[in-house]
C-alpha positions as a Markdown table, in Angstrom:
| # | Residue | x | y | z |
|---|---|---|---|---|
| 1 | Met | 81.7 | 25.0 | -3.7 |
| 2 | Lys | 81.3 | 21.4 | -4.6 |
| 3 | Arg | 79.0 | 19.7 | -7.0 |
| 4 | Leu | 78.0 | 16.0 | -6.9 |
| 5 | His | 78.9 | 14.1 | -10.1 |
| 6 | Met | 77.3 | 11.0 | -11.4 |
| 7 | His | 78.2 | 9.2 | -14.7 |
| 8 | Val | 75.8 | 6.6 | -16.1 |
| 9 | Ala | 76.4 | 4.3 | -19.1 |
| 10 | Val | 73.3 | 4.0 | -21.2 |
| 11 | Asp | 72.3 | 1.8 | -24.1 |
| 12 | Asp | 70.2 | 4.3 | -26.1 |
| 13 | Leu | 71.6 | 7.8 | -25.8 |
| 14 | Asn | 68.6 | 9.6 | -27.5 |
| 15 | Gln | 66.0 | 7.9 | -25.3 |
| 16 | Ser | 68.1 | 8.7 | -22.2 |
| 17 | Ile | 68.6 | 12.3 | -23.2 |
| 18 | Gln | 64.8 | 12.7 | -23.6 |
| 19 | Phe | 64.2 | 10.9 | -20.2 |
| 20 | Tyr | 66.7 | 12.9 | -18.2 |
| 21 | Ser | 65.8 | 16.2 | -19.9 |
| 22 | Thr | 62.3 | 15.7 | -18.8 |
| 23 | Leu | 63.3 | 14.5 | -15.3 |
| 24 | Phe | 65.6 | 17.5 | -14.8 |
| 25 | Ala | 63.4 | 20.0 | -16.7 |
| 26 | Ala | 66.5 | 21.1 | -18.5 |
| 27 | Glu | 68.4 | 20.3 | -21.7 |
| 28 | Pro | 72.0 | 19.1 | -21.6 |
| 29 | Ser | 74.7 | 21.7 | -21.3 |
| 30 | Val | 77.0 | 19.5 | -23.3 |
| 31 | Leu | 75.7 | 17.2 | -26.1 |
| 32 | Lys | 77.9 | 15.0 | -28.3 |
| 33 | Gly | 77.2 | 11.9 | -30.4 |
| 34 | Asp | 78.1 | 9.6 | -27.5 |
| 35 | Tyr | 77.8 | 11.8 | -24.5 |
| 36 | Ala | 75.5 | 14.3 | -22.7 |
| 37 | Lys | 76.0 | 16.3 | -19.5 |
| 38 | Trp | 73.7 | 18.4 | -17.4 |
| 39 | Met | 75.2 | 21.0 | -15.0 |
| 40 | Leu | 72.3 | 21.4 | -12.6 |
| 41 | Asp | 71.8 | 23.9 | -9.8 |
| 42 | Asp | 68.8 | 22.1 | -8.3 |
| 43 | Pro | 70.0 | 19.7 | -7.2 |
| 44 | Arg | 73.6 | 20.9 | -7.5 |
| 45 | Met | 74.9 | 18.1 | -9.7 |
| 46 | Asn | 77.1 | 17.4 | -12.8 |
| 47 | Phe | 75.1 | 14.5 | -14.3 |
| 48 | Ala | 76.6 | 12.8 | -17.4 |
| 49 | Ile | 75.5 | 9.9 | -19.6 |
| 50 | Ser | 77.5 | 8.1 | -22.3 |
| 51 | Gln | 77.3 | 5.3 | -24.8 |
| 52 | Arg | 80.8 | 4.1 | -25.1 |
| 53 | Gly | 80.6 | 0.3 | -24.6 |
| 54 | Ala | 80.6 | 0.2 | -20.8 |
| 55 | Ala | 78.1 | -2.0 | -19.0 |
| 56 | Val | 74.8 | -0.1 | -18.7 |
| 57 | Gly | 74.3 | 1.5 | -15.3 |
| 58 | Leu | 76.2 | 3.6 | -12.8 |
| 59 | Asn | 79.8 | 4.0 | -14.1 |
| 60 | His | 81.1 | 6.2 | -11.3 |
| 61 | Ile | 80.2 | 8.9 | -8.7 |
| 62 | Gly | 82.3 | 11.9 | -7.9 |
| 63 | Ile | 82.7 | 15.4 | -6.5 |
| 64 | Gln | 83.5 | 18.3 | -8.8 |
| 65 | Val | 85.3 | 21.3 | -7.2 |
| 66 | Glu | 85.5 | 24.8 | -8.5 |
| 67 | His | 89.1 | 25.6 | -7.4 |
| 68 | Ala | 92.5 | 23.8 | -7.2 |
| 69 | Glu | 92.6 | 24.5 | -3.5 |
| 70 | Glu | 89.4 | 22.5 | -3.0 |
| 71 | Leu | 90.9 | 19.6 | -4.9 |
| 72 | Ala | 94.0 | 19.7 | -2.7 |
| 73 | Asp | 91.7 | 19.6 | 0.3 |
| 74 | Met | 89.9 | 16.6 | -1.1 |
| 75 | His | 93.2 | 14.9 | -1.9 |
| 76 | Thr | 94.2 | 15.3 | 1.8 |
| 77 | Arg | 91.0 | 13.7 | 2.8 |
| 78 | Leu | 91.4 | 10.8 | 0.4 |
| 79 | Lys | 94.9 | 10.1 | 1.6 |
| 80 | Thr | 93.5 | 9.4 | 5.1 |
| 81 | Leu | 91.4 | 6.6 | 3.7 |
| 82 | Asn | 92.6 | 3.0 | 3.7 |
| 83 | Ala | 92.5 | 3.0 | -0.1 |
| 84 | Thr | 94.8 | 3.5 | -3.1 |
| 85 | Val | 94.5 | 7.0 | -4.6 |
| 86 | Leu | 95.1 | 7.3 | -8.3 |
| 87 | Glu | 96.2 | 10.8 | -9.4 |
| 88 | Glu | 95.7 | 12.1 | -12.9 |
| 89 | Thr | 96.8 | 15.6 | -13.9 |
| 90 | Glu | 95.5 | 17.3 | -17.0 |
| 91 | Ala | 93.5 | 14.2 | -17.8 |
| 92 | Ala | 91.6 | 14.3 | -21.1 |
| 93 | Cys | 88.3 | 12.6 | -20.6 |
| 94 | Cys | 84.6 | 13.2 | -21.1 |
| 95 | Tyr | 85.2 | 16.2 | -23.4 |
| 96 | Ala | 87.1 | 18.0 | -20.6 |
| 97 | Gln | 90.6 | 18.4 | -19.3 |
| 98 | Ser | 90.8 | 17.9 | -15.5 |
| 99 | Asp | 93.0 | 17.3 | -12.6 |
| 100 | Lys | 91.6 | 14.4 | -10.6 |
| 101 | Tyr | 91.9 | 11.7 | -7.9 |
| 102 | Trp | 90.2 | 8.3 | -8.0 |
| 103 | Val | 89.5 | 6.0 | -5.1 |
| 104 | Thr | 87.4 | 2.9 | -4.8 |
| 105 | Asp | 84.9 | 2.6 | -1.9 |
| 106 | Pro | 84.8 | -0.5 | 0.3 |
| 107 | Ser | 82.0 | -1.9 | -2.0 |
| 108 | Gly | 84.1 | -1.4 | -5.2 |
| 109 | Leu | 82.4 | 1.7 | -6.5 |
| 110 | Ala | 84.7 | 4.2 | -8.2 |
| 111 | Trp | 84.7 | 7.8 | -6.8 |
| 112 | Glu | 86.3 | 10.6 | -8.8 |
| 113 | Thr | 87.2 | 14.0 | -7.3 |
| 114 | Phe | 88.2 | 16.5 | -9.9 |
| 115 | His | 88.7 | 20.1 | -11.0 |
| 116 | Thr | 87.9 | 20.9 | -14.6 |
| 117 | Leu | 90.5 | 23.0 | -16.3 |
| 118 | Asp | 89.1 | 23.3 | -19.8 |
| 119 | Thr | 86.9 | 21.8 | -22.4 |
| 120 | Ile | 88.3 | 19.7 | -25.3 |
| 121 | Pro | 86.6 | 18.7 | -28.6 |
| 122 | Val | 87.0 | 14.9 | -28.1 |
| 123 | Phe | 86.0 | 12.4 | -25.4 |
| 124 | Gly | 89.6 | 11.8 | -24.6 |
| 125 | Lys | 92.9 | 11.3 | -26.5 |
| 126 | Glu | 93.3 | 7.5 | -27.1 |
| 127 | Val | 89.8 | 6.9 | -25.7 |
| 128 | Ser | 88.2 | 8.9 | -28.6 |
| 129 | Glu | 89.6 | 6.6 | -31.2 |
| 130 | Thr | 89.1 | 3.2 | -29.5 |
| 131 | Lys | 85.7 | 4.0 | -27.8 |
| 132 | Asp | 87.3 | 2.3 | -24.8 |
| 133 | Ala | 84.9 | 2.8 | -21.9 |
| 134 | Cys | 87.5 | 2.3 | -19.2 |
| 135 | Cys | 87.8 | 5.8 | -17.7 |
| 136 | Ala | 87.0 | 4.8 | -14.2 |
| 137 | Pro | 88.3 | 2.1 | -11.8 |
| 138 | Leu | 86.2 | -1.1 | -12.1 |
| 139 | Ala | 83.1 | -0.7 | -10.0 |
| 140 | Ala | 82.9 | -4.5 | -9.5 |
| 141 | Ala | 86.4 | -4.8 | -7.9 |
| 142 | Pro | 86.2 | -6.9 | -4.7 |
| 143 | Ala | 86.2 | -4.7 | -1.6 |
| 144 | Ala | 89.0 | -6.7 | -0.1 |
| 145 | Glu | 91.4 | -5.6 | -2.8 |
| 146 | Lys | 91.0 | -1.9 | -1.9 |
| 147 | Ser | 93.0 | -1.1 | -5.0 |
| 148 | Leu | 92.4 | 0.3 | -8.4 |
| 149 | Ser | 92.0 | -1.9 | -11.4 |
| 150 | Ser | 95.0 | -2.0 | -13.8 |
| 151 | Cys | 92.4 | -0.8 | -16.3 |
| 152 | Cys | 92.6 | 2.6 | -14.7 |
| 153 | Val | 96.3 | 3.2 | -15.0 |
| 154 | Pro | 96.7 | 6.0 | -17.4 |
| 155 | Lys | 97.9 | 4.9 | -20.9 |
| 156 | Ala | 101.4 | 6.2 | -21.7 |
| 157 | Gly | 101.2 | 9.8 | -22.8 |
| 158 | Ser | 97.4 | 10.0 | -22.8 |
| 159 | Gly | 96.6 | 11.5 | -19.4 |
| 160 | Cys | 93.5 | 9.4 | -19.4 |
| 161 | Cys | 92.9 | 5.7 | -18.7 |
């Protein structure tokens, strides 16, 4: 079964946690000093917020799958699009290790499809030290480019961009 994923960059994590906890009538399932995540069943969504230096607002949207076979099916769908697909295996990002595929929609919005493999104690490998907020293709990329920003090419040996 699939779950919608939204990641929003916020300027005040504590105020945002209070707001979304009230909105969702639930406390975060993951809470870190720079990140919070709600795994909701109604609506079925993985909603995350972070304060890592990215522009405030929608960072990316995605679809989280429960099984590797579902991710393979999503990859097949993505390959039929007229878009560049970025593959990341065992990516360490957002306190999780995941296999994922990224595409950018015609308006430049980053979409992530992913299968979470495990949790990790840090936001990401290199990302955790630098507070680099560049884990998703640039949402502002011109639609005509239909390509991923060089910002999103995984850093050597990190598994995460």
